[in-house]
NUGUGU-659605 format. One record per atom (N, C-alpha, C): residue in three letters; x, y, z. Coordinates in steps of 0.05 Angstrom, whole numbers, plus 5000, padded with zeros to 4 digits. Example, Ala and Ser with C-alpha at 12.3 -4.5 7.8 and 13.67 -1.06 7.14 Angstrom:
Ala526448865156/Ala524649105156/Ala526449345156/Ser525749555142/Ser527349795143/Ser525850015157/
END
This chain:
Unk706235175452/Unk707435245427/Unk707635545424/Unk709835635413/Unk710235915409/Unk710335985379/Unk709636235373/Unk709436335346/Unk710836605343/Unk712136635320/Unk713036895312/Unk710637055302/Unk711037315297/Unk708837475287/Unk707937375260/Unk709837285244/Unk709137185217/Unk707536925218/Unk708436745236/Unk707036485238/Unk704236515250/Unk704036695270/Unk701336735282/Unk699536865262/Unk700537055246/Unk698937185225/Unk697836985205/Unk699536795197/Unk698636595178/Unk696636405191/Unk697136335216/Unk695236155230/Unk692436275233/Unk692336535240/Unk689836665245/Unk688536795221/Unk690136825199/Unk689036955175/Unk688937255178/Unk690837365193/Unk691037655195/Unk693837745187/Unk694137995180/Unk696738095171/Unk698538145195/Unk701138135189/Unk703138205210/Unk702838495218/Unk702038655199/Unk701538945206/Unk699338975227/Unk697238805224/Unk695038815243/Unk696038735271/Unk697638525272/Unk698638425298/Unk700438635311/Unk702038765295/Unk703738975306/Unk702039205316/Unk699939265302/Unk698139485311/Unk696839415337/Unk695939165339/Unk694739075365/Unk696739095388/Unk699239045382/Unk701339085403/Unk701539375410/Unk701539555390/Unk701939835394/Unk699739955412/Unk697239865407/Unk694939985422/Unk694439835448/Unk695939625453/Unk695839485479/Unk693639275482/Unk692439195460/Unk690338995462/Unk691438705459/Unk693738675446/Unk694938415444/Unk698038445444/Unk699138415467/Unk702038435471/Unk703238155467/Unk705638145455/Unk707037885453/Unk707837785481/Unk708237525483/Unk709137405508/Unk711837505516/Unk713537545495/Unk716237645500/Unk717437735474/Unk719637875476/Unk721337955453/Unk723837795454/Unk724537645433/Unk726937475435/Unk729537635431/Unk731737495432/Unk734337635431/Unk734837785405/Unk733337695384/Unk733637835358/Unk731638065354/Unk730038115375/Unk728138335374/Unk725438265362/Unk724938005358/Unk722437925346/Unk720237865367/Unk717837925360/Unk715537865378/Unk715037565378/Unk714637455402/Unk713937175405/Unk711337155421/Unk709536995410/Unk706836955422/Unk706536675432/Unk705336645456/Unk704736385467/Unk701836315466/Unk701036105481/Unk698236015480/Unk696236215491/Unk697036365511/Unk695336575522/Unk694636785501/Unk696636855486/Unk696337065465/Unk694636955442/Unk695036695435/Unk693336575415/Unk690436585423/Unk689836515448/Unk687136525458/Unk685936805458/Unk687636995465/Unk686737275465/Unk686137375437/Unk687837295418/Unk687337375390/Unk684737255380/Unk684137005388/Unk681636885381/Unk679237045391/Unk679437135416/Unk677337295428/Unk676937555412/Unk679137685405/Unk678937935389/Unk677437885363/Unk678237665350/Unk676937605324/Unk674037525327/Unk673337395349/Unk670537345355/Unk668937605356/Unk669937795372/Unk668538055374/Unk668338195347/Unk670538185331/Unk670438315305/Unk668338185287/Unk668137915289/Unk666137775272/Unk663337855280/Unk662937935305/Unk660338025314/Unk659838325309/Unk661738455296/Unk661338735288/Unk662138935309/Unk663538855330/Unk664339035351/Unk666839195341/Unk666839455345/Unk669039625337/Unk671539575354/Unk673839615343/Unk676339555357/Unk676739705383/Unk676039965383/Unk676440115408/Unk674640015430/Unk672239915423/Unk670439795442/Unk671539525452/Unk672639365433/Unk673839105440/Unk676039155460/Unk677639355455/Unk679839415474/Unk678739485501/Unk676739655501/Unk675539735527/Unk674439495542/Unk673139305528/Unk672039065541/Unk674238885552/Unk676238835535/Unk678338635541/Unk680438735561/Unk680638995564/Unk682539095583/Unk681239185609/Unk678639145611/Unk677239215636/Unk677939015658/Unk678139105683/Unk678938935706/Unk677038695709/Unk674538725701/Unk672638505705/Unk672338315682/Unk674138335662/Unk673938175638/Unk674337875645/Unk672537705637/Unk672537415642/Unk672437265616/Unk674737135609/Unk674937005583/Unk672936785580/Unk672536625601/Unk670636405600/Unk667836505595/Unk667036715609/Unk664336825605/Unk664136945577/Unk666237075567/Unk666137185541/Unk665736975520/Unk666936735523/Unk666536525504/Unk663636425504/Unk662436405527/Unk659636325529/Unk657836525515/Unk658536785518/Unk656936995505/Unk657336985475/Unk659836935466/Unk660336915437/Unk658636695425/Unk658636465439/Unk657136235429/Unk654136305427/Unk653036425448/Unk650236505447/Unk649636695425/Unk651336885421/Unk650937085400/Unk651136965372/Unk653036775368/Unk653336645343/Unk650936465337/Unk649936325357/Unk647536165354/Unk645136335346/Unk644936575358/Unk642736755351/Unk643036845322/Unk645536895314/Unk645936975286/Unk645036755267/Unk645636505275/Unk644836285258/Unk641836265256/Unk640436305278/Unk637536305278/Unk636436525260/Unk637636755261/Unk636836985245/Unk637136915215/Unk639436805208/Unk639936735180/Unk638036515171/Unk637436315189/Unk635536105181/Unk632736225175/Unk631936425192/Unk629336555188/Unk629236705161/Unk631436845155/Unk631536995130/Unk631636805106/Unk633136585108/Unk633336395087/Unk630536275081/Unk629036205103/Unk626336105100/Unk624536305086/Unk624936555093/Unk623236765082/Unk623836795052/Unk626436785044/Unk627236805016/Unk626136565001/Unk626336325012/Unk625336084998/Unk622336094993/Unk620936195013/Unk618036225010/Unk617336434989/Unk618936644988/Unk618536854968/Unk618936754940/Unk621036584937/Unk621636464911/Unk619336284903/Unk618436114922/Unk616135934916/Unk613636094908/Unk613236314921/Unk610936484915/Unk611036594887/Unk613436694880/Unk613736814853/Unk613636604831/Unk614336354838/Unk614136134818/Unk611436014817/Unk609636104834/Unk606836004834/Unk606535744850/Unk608535664866/Unk608335414881/Unk607235464909/Unk606935714917/Unk605835774944/Unk604736054943/Unk603136124963/Unk602136394966/Unk603436524990/Unk603636784990/Unk605036925012/Unk603637195016/Unk602737235041/Unk601437495047/Unk603637705050/Unk602737955049/Unk604538185052/Unk605938165080/Unk604338085100/Unk605538065127/Unk607737855128/Unk607337635115/Unk609237415115/Unk611837505102/Unk611737685083/Unk614137775069/Unk616137905088/Unk615237995110/Unk617038135129/Unk617337995155/Unk616237755157/Unk616437605182/Unk619337535189/Unk620937465169/Unk623737405174/Unk625237635186/Unk624737875176/Unk626138115187/Unk625238165216/Unk622638135221/Unk621538185248/Unk622737975267/Unk622737725258/Unk623837515275/Unk626837565281/Unk628237665261/Unk631037725265/Unk631337935287/Unk629638135286/Unk629838355305/Unk629138255333/Unk627138075335/Unk626337965361/Unk628637805373/Unk630037645356/Unk632137485366/Unk634637655373/Unk635037865359/Unk637238055366/Unk636638175393/Unk634138265397/Unk633338375423/Unk633638175445/Unk632837925439/Unk633037715459/Unk635937675468/Unk637737675447/Unk640537635454/Unk641737855471/Unk640838105465/Unk641938335479/Unk640638385506/Unk638038345507/Unk636538445530/Unk634938225545/Unk634637985532/Unk632737795542/Unk632937725571/Unk635237635580/Unk635637545607/Unk635137765627/Unk636337995622/Unk636138225640/Unk633338335642/Unk632038355618/Unk629338465618/Unk627338275633/Unk627738015629/Unk626037825643/Unk626437855674/Unk628937885682/Unk629437905711/Unk628238165722/Unk628338375706/Unk627438635715/Unk624438675712/Unk623238585690/Unk620438645684/Unk618638395682/Unk619838155681/Unk618137915681/Unk617637805653/Unk617037545652/Unk616537405627/Unk614237515611/Unk612137595624/Unk609737705610/Unk610437955594/Unk612038125606/Unk612738375592/Unk614338325567/Unk616138125568/Unk617638055544/Unk615837935522/Unk613937755531/Unk612137635511/Unk610337845498/Unk609338035514/Unk607638255502/Unk609238425482/Unk611738475489/Unk613438635471/Unk613938485445/Unk614538225446/Unk615038075422/Unk612538045405/Unk610238015417/Unk607737995402/Unk607138265388/Unk607738485402/Unk607238745389/Unk609038775365/Unk611438685367/Unk613338705344/Unk612438525321/Unk611538285327/Unk610638105306/Unk608238205291/Unk606538355305/Unk604038455293/Unk604238735280/Unk606738835279/Unk607139095267/Unk606339085237/Unk605239315228/Unk604939345199/Unk607739415187/Unk607939395161/Unk610439465148/Unk611239755153/Unk609139935153/Unk609740215158/Unk610740255186/Unk609640115206/Unk610640145233/Unk613440035236/Unk613939805223/Unk616639685223/Unk618739875211/Unk618039995188/Unk619840175175/Unk620440425192/Unk618340515206/Unk618640755223/Unk620440685247/Unk620140445258/Unk621840365280/Unk624740355272/Unk625340245248/Unk628040225238/Unk629140505233/Unk627440685223/Unk628340965218/Unk629041095244/Unk627441055264/Unk627941185290/Unk630541075303/Unk630940815300/Unk633440695311/Unk635940825299/Unk635840875273/Unk638141005260/Unk638341295268/Unk636041425271/Unk635941705279/Unk637141735307/Unk636641545325/Unk637841555352/Unk640941565349/Unk642041385333/Unk644941365330/Unk646041615318/Unk644741715297/Unk645741955283/Unk645642205301/Unk643442235316/Unk643142475333/Unk645042445357/Unk645342205367/Unk647142165390/Unk649942245383/Unk650842175359/Unk653642245351/Unk653942545350/Unk652042695341/Unk652142985340/Unk652043105368/Unk650242985385/Unk649843085412/Unk652343045429/Unk653742815424/Unk656142745440/Unk658242955436/Unk658343075412/Unk660343275407/Unk660043525424/Unk657543575434/Unk657043805451/Unk658143765479/Unk658343505487/Unk659343445514/Unk657343495536/Unk654843565529/Unk652843645548/Unk650343465545/Unk649943275563/Unk647543105561/Unk644943255565/Unk645043505575/Unk642643655578/Unk642043845555/Unk643843835534/Unk643544005511/Unk641043935495/Unk640244115478/Unk637844075461/Unk638143825444/Unk640443785432/Unk640943555416/Unk640843295432/Unk642043305456/Unk642043065473/Unk639142985481/Unk637643195488/Unk634843145496/Unk633143045472/Unk633843145449/Unk632543045425/Unk633142745421/Unk635642675426/Unk636442395425/Unk634842225444/Unk634442315468/Unk632942165488/Unk630042135479/Unk628842345467/Unk626142335457/Unk625842135434/Unk627842135416/Unk627841945394/Unk628041655405/Unk629741625426/Unk630041365438/Unk627441265450/Unk625941445463/Unk623341375474/Unk621441295451/Unk621341445430/Unk619541375408/Unk620341105396/Unk622841045394/Unk623840785384/Unk622940565403/Unk623140605429/Unk622340405448/Unk619340345447/Unk617740545444/Unk614840505445/Unk613740345422/Unk615440305401/Unk614540135379/Unk614639835387/Unk616239765407/Unk616439485415/Unk615439445444/Unk615539645460/Unk614639615488/Unk611639625489/Unk610439445504/Unk607539445507/Unk606539685523/Unk608239785541/Unk607640025557/Unk610140165564/Unk610140435563/Unk612540595569/Unk612340715597/Unk614540715610/Unk614740865635/Unk617440995637/Unk617541225650/Unk620141365653/Unk622041205669/Unk621041065689/Unk622840895706/Unk624140675690/Unk622540545673/Unk623540325656/Unk625640435636/Unk625040665625/Unk626840785605/Unk629540855619/Unk629440975642/Unk631841045656/Unk633340795665/Unk631940585673/Unk633140335680/Unk634540195657/Unk633340205634/Unk634540085610/Unk637140245603/Unk637040505605/Unk639440665599/Unk641740595617/Unk641140545643/Unk643240465661/Unk644240195654/Unk642540015645/Unk643339745637/Unk645239755614/Unk644839945596/Unk646739975573/Unk649540015583/Unk649840165605/Unk652540225615/Unk653639995632/Unk651839865647/Unk652739665666/Unk653639405653/Unk652539345629/Unk653139085616/Unk654639145590/Unk657039035588/Unk658739085565/Unk657538995538/Unk655738795539/Unk654438715514/Unk652638935503/Unk651339075521/Unk649539295513/Unk651239545505/Unk653339585520/Unk655039815515/Unk656139815487/Unk656839575477/Unk658039555451/Unk656339675428/Unk653739675431/Unk651939765409/Unk652140075406/Unk652240215429/Unk652240505428/Unk655040635430/Unk656940475437/Unk659640585443/Unk661240625418/Unk660340805400/Unk661740865376/Unk664241025382/Unk664141175404/Unk666541305415/Unk666541255445/Unk668841235458/Unk668941185487/Unk667341395502/Unk665541305519/Unk663941485536/Unk661241545524/Unk660641455500/Unk658141525487/Unk655741395500/Unk656041155509/Unk653741015522/Unk653041155548/Unk655041225564/Unk654541365589/Unk653241645583/Unk654041765562/Unk652842025554/Unk649841985547/Unk649241775533/Unk646341715527/Unk644841665552/Unk645941505570/Unk644641455596/Unk644041715611/Unk646041895612/Unk645742145626/Unk643542315613/Unk643542315586/Unk641442465572/Unk638642365578/Unk638442095579/Unk635841975584/Unk634942025613/Unk636842015631/Unk636242065659/Unk635242355663/Unk636542545649/Unk635542825650/Unk632742845637/Unk632442705615/Unk629842715600/Unk627542595617/Unk628142375631/Unk625942245647/Unk625742365675/Unk627942495684/Unk627942585712/Unk628242365732/Unk629142135722/Unk629541895739/Unk632441805738/Unk633541745761/Unk636341645762/Unk636441375777/
END
């Protein structure tokens, strides 16, 4: 079945302006242009638009989506499997948060008791599951099951102050990285400050830190598009972070 730009927009719930923009930037070209000059989309384009919208629903920025979907190694079947896994992880995270809210309501109504630690279990579990979705398979292959278990236990046993500090450091990494990237020099003072902040952030969840593991994780960010998407606020930013960490650790 074929669709005009207007019909496809209504089908997918996006504006015709959005579809035209996707055509302009090369992420979703029509199958053909008919004799009247109208864009015509076929089944392949419908599937590609679905993939784009999956990525957008997961919070991936459009320039990163374009980079992923136009790469020579892009595999649509693999991408669908990854979308499914990520959406299931999101559902688990929401279930944990809902359970936490329900227990909090019961506690305030006097129907249950809740420790201070329990008040933040949902948020910690959400973070563990996010990490599992992003890094679980690769970290297990590289460092083993025991290392992952120790890291998760450390996160679960964090005090609220430690948890807040870890979240603050995570945002500080992103903020400082954006400023450092503008310098274009991964060896600059700002870039090395970013690497140091990244180390501090890691040590909140890693049971043990090593320069080799830090450098290896930075390379993993670049090698796997799922990891790249988190830091790639601008094209090349993830590779810049890796280079800064490699300089910081002295390991490549």
